[in-house]
N, C-alpha and C positions, 0 to 999 in steps of 0.2 A: 226277666230277660231270657230265662231258660225254659219258659213254657213252650211246649212243642209247636203250637200254632205260631208263636212269635219267631221261633227259630226257623220254621218253614218259610214264613213271610220274609224274613231277612235274606235267606238264601235266594228266594225268588226275586227280590228287589235287586240284589247284587248281580244277578244274571241279566238284568235288563240293560240293553245298550244305552249309554248316555246320549241324550238328545242335545244338540247344540242350537242355540237361538242366535240369529244375527239379522240385522237389517242391511240392505244394500248400502255399501260404503261409497260407491261411485254413482254419481248422478246418471240416470238412464239405465242402471242395472236393476233388473226386476228380481224381486224376492220369489223363490220357487213356490212358496205357499203363502197365502194371504191370511194366515192365522192371526187371531187377535189375542194378545197376551197382556198381563199386568205383571210388572217386575217390582220386587220389593228389596230395598236396601236394609241394612242392619237397623233393628229396633222399629221397623215399620210393620204395619199389617194392612190387609185389604180383604174385604168380603165381596165376592163377585157372583153375578147372576149368570148361570150357564147359557141363558138366551142371548147374552151380550158378549161373553168372553169365552175363548176356547181354552186358554191355559192361564194359570196363575202360579207364580213361583219365585224362587230366590236362589242365590248362590253366594260365593265368597264366605262360606261358613266353615270355620275351623273349630273354635271352642264354643261357638254359638250353636243354637238348635233351630232348625227349620221345622215349623209346627203347622199342621193342617187339620181342620175340622170340616166335615161335610154333613149337611142335614139330609138324611135319607128321604125325607118327605118331599122336599122341593128342590134338592140338588144344589142348593147354595153352598159355596165353598169359602171358608175363611182361612187365610194363611198368614203366619207371622214369622219374622226373623228375630227370635228372642236372644238377648245378649246377657241377661242377668236374672237371677232368681227374684230380684226386686220388682220386675215388671210382670211377673206371671199372673198374680191374682187380678190386678186391675186390667191387665192385658186380656185375660180370658173374658172378663166382663165386656170389654170393648168388642172382642171378636164375636161373642155370642149375641150381643144386643141387637145386631143388625138383622140377623136372619132367623133366629130361633123363635118358633111359635111360643107364645106365652103359656107353655105347658111343661110340667115336669116329666112328661112321658115322651118327649122328643127323642128319637133315635139318631145318634150322632156317631159317625165314623171319625176316628182320631188316628193321625199318623205323625210320628216324629221320625223324619226320614233324612236327616242331614246332620253332619258335623260330629265333632268330638272324638278323641282317641284315648287310648289307655294312658299314654304319657301325659296327656293334658291333665288327667286326674292326679297322677303321681307328682308332677312337677308344680302345677299351679292351682289345682283344685277348682278350675273354672267349670268344666262340663258336668261332672258328677253332681254337684249341688243344684245346677240348673235342671238337669234331667230328673233328679229326685223331687225337686219342687213341683215340676209340671205334673208328675204322676200323683203326688200327694194332693195337689189342688184339684185335679180331675176327680179323685176319689171322694173329696169332700162336697162336691157340687151335687145338686139335686137332679140335674139332667142325666139321661142314660148315655154313657159313652161306650162304644165298641172299639177297643184298641185293635187296629188293623196292622200297623207296622211300627216297629221300634228299632230303627236302624241307627243306633248311636253307640258311643263308647267303643268297646272292643269289637262290636259287630262291624263298625265302620273304620277299621284301622288296618293300615299296612305299614311296614317298617323298612327304612332304607338300610344301606350297608353299615351305617353308623348308629343304627338302632333308634333313629329319630322317627317318631310316629307321624303319619299323614292320614287324613281322611281318604277313604276310597272314593267317596263322592262328596263334593262340597256344596251341592245344590240339588234342587228337584223342582218339578212342576206337577201340578194336579191337572189332569185333563178333565175339564168340568163336565163334559157330556157323559163320561163313564165313572168318574171318581178315581180313575187309575192314577197312581203316583209313579212318576218316571224320573230317574236321575237326569239332571240337566246342568248345562253350563251356558252362560250368557257371555257375549263379548261386549266391547265398549260401545258398539252401535245399538245394542239391544237393552242395555241398562239405562232406561230412559222413561220419562222425560226428566229434565232439570237435575242432572246427575250431581253437579257440584253442590248446589244448595242442599240436596238431600243427604249427601255425605257429611256436609258441615253440621246439619241438624243432628245426625247420629252422634257426632263427637262433642257437640256443644250443648246438647239438651240438658245435661246435668246442671247447667247454670240457670235454667229456666224452671222455676218451681211449678209452673203449670203442668209440666210433664213428669213430675215426680211419680215414679212407680207406674207410668203409663207407656204404652206404645204410641208411636208418632202417627197422627192422622195424615192420610196420604191420598185416599181414593174414595170417590162417591159412588156407591153401589147402584143407586137408582138411575143415574145419568151416564154412567160409564165415562166419567171424567176424572182426571187427577186434580185433586184440590189439596195442594201441599200446604199444610197449616203452618203459620208463622212460628218461629222459635227465636227467643231473645238470647243474646250472648253478650258477654262483656267485651266491648270493642277493644279496649286496651289489652286485656288478658289474652284474647284469642290472637290478636295481631302479634303480640310479643312471642307467644308460643310458636306461631307460624313462622316468624322470622328466624327464630332459633333453630327449629327443626329443619327448615329448608336448607340451612347452611351445613347440615350434618351429612356424613357419608351414608351410602346405601345400607351398609352393615349396621351402623348405629340405628338407623330408622327401623330396620327389621327387628333388632334386639329390644328396642325401647318402645315401639309403637304397635307391636303385635303380641298377642298372647300365645302365638305359636309360630315363631319366626322361621322355623325350618319347614313349615307346611304351607306357607302363603303362595298364592299364584304369582307367576312371573311379573305381572303388572301391578303388584301391590305397592311397591315404592313409587312407581310412576303416578299412580292414582293419589297417593298421599301428597306428593309434591304438587300435583295439579290443584288439590284442595287448598294447600297452603298458599299457592300463588293467587288463588281467587280471594282468599281471606286478606292477604296483604293489599291487593288492589281494591277490595270492597270490604273493609273491616266493620262498617256500621250495619248492624242488623236492620235498622230502620230504613236504610236504603234498599236492602235486600227484600224487605217486606213493607213497602210504603203503606202507612195508615193501618199497619198490622193486618193486612189483607192476605189471603192465601194466594199462591200461584195456581192458576187454573189452566189446564190443558185439555183440549178435546181431541178425539181420535180422528185421524185423516183417513182418506179412502184406502190407502195402502197399508193401514194398520199402525202407522206411526202416530206422532202427536204434534199439535201446534198450540202455541200459547194464545189464550183468549184475550 
């Protein structure tokens, strides 16, 4: 953390203006730029081809870690939103399997550019074990990694008047043409496609043994399509939890459904309630994923997505 190059990189990253991503919310309103991006929710990853995608990133990270790897030889970029040390080893295998040449001499840039504060470590111990696991796992691998940015823990912390810690930035994107990492924030129009299903997968994947220790499959690199892999959950259990939590106060939800209740975005509770409403109305995972087939979305001309 105190290596001069990492300190310098953190200062440079902190000085970059945060970029906001938004699709037009009103019909007929044009988006100022026709950029193509891939957005990732918690526990998801995607590897993108710079010939097809301009930006790939994530946000809503407080005690999670946004993690990016770029292959210097071909420019391919893989980004993950890691939420636990348990997904690091298999998650790295998933991220690297898509784009790394089958050679131990690959030169790979690595950035951990989002999330976690000092108090997260002191109070709950979520962020430090995750960051430590990522670094240890990278050191054990045979590929060559060049650590470019490590903007985590104390580097990414500010404190309010009551000494509650907040991340300076809760998200980032990688600009695929250059490999530049930029602080970023997405709104509810740009966290797409299939927002509710993807949020439910993140919270219910622990019930599906297929995803033990793995990141959630979300995006197909070769075709530039979202292929949101199915996830099983206990219909009775998830509906019961959803009904109970939906009836609680906003303060209860913040304190019991977040690892960092004082640092969440203003729309955190609203997004949780929307997820529970969906689960109550659609409790059976088999209806969400008929015949256990993925949800497939292709890109539209304006950079949005449509269900195939």
